[in-house]
N, C-alpha and C positions, 0 to 999 in steps of 0.2 A: 775495710771491715764494714760489713752490712749492718745497717741500723735495724733494730727490731721494732721500732715504732710503726704501727700499722697505718698511721696518718701520714707518714712520710711518702711523698710522691714516688720516690725511687722504689718503694716496696709495693706499690699498687700494680695489679696486673695490667698488661698493655691495653687490653680492650677497655678497661675503666679509664685509663689515661686518655685514650682516643675520644671516649664519650665526653669527658670533661673538656678537652680541647675543642671538640665540635660545638659545645654549648657556647664557649667564648667566641668562636668564629661566627656562629649564627647571631649572637647578640651584637657583635661589632659590625655586621653587615646588614642589620635591620631585618633579618628574617624572623618570621613568627611574631611580628610586631602587631599590636592591636591599635596603634595610633594611625589615624588617617593622615596622609600627607597634606601639607599646607597647600593652599591654592598657589599655582605657579611653580610648584616643585614636584620632583619625582619622589617615589617612596624612599630613595636613598638620601634625600635631602638636597640634591643638586637642582639647579634651576632648569626649567623648561626653556627652550629657545624663544626669545621674544617676550619672556615673562615680565609683566608689569612690576611684580615684586622685586625681581632682579634689578630692574632699572631704578626703582626707588632706593633700594639698599645700596646700590652702586653709587648713586648720587650722594647719599648721606656719607658714605665712606670717602668720596672725593672731597666733599666739603670739610670733613674732619681733617683729612690729610693736608689740605690747603691751609686751614687755620693753624695746624701744628707747624707747618713749614714757615708761615709768616711769623708766628710767635718765636720760633727758633731763630729766624733770620733777624728779627728785631732785637733779640737778646744778644746775638753775636755782634750786632752793630754798636751796641752800647760801649763795648770796651775795645773796639778796633778802629784803626785808621782806614781811610779809603783803600789803601794798598794791601789791607789784610793784616798788617802788623798790629800789635797791641798798643793801646794808648798808655802813656806814662801814668802810673798811679791807678790804673783801672783794676777793678776787683775781678774781672773775668779771667785774666791769666792765672790768678791765684786759685780760683774755683776749678778751672780746667786742669791745672797742675795737681791739685788735690785729688780730683777724680782719677787722673791717670796713675797717681801714686797708689791709691786704694786698689785700683784694678790690677796693678802689677803685683800686689801682695796678696791677692785672693787665692792663689794656687798654693 
């Protein structure tokens, strides 16, 4: 059954739907943008080859990733034996078990 609501997209003429869709496409691809691209970037936001900005941001990302990995590794070592098994009485197995339990019940 057709809806009589004129604001319903299903009731709009096809040429109006195309115009609306085109606006979304232009906006998502950066067309008709008044913003100037940042130095070292293309208008679509990607980096230019050899860009100093790309090198700096990549370096920051690498440092953050390394810090996170070290932090995670240190946390895992607190409750584990050298062979990877859990230490007796460690809180880590309880925390990880709770996380797994919660994850399995989210669906």
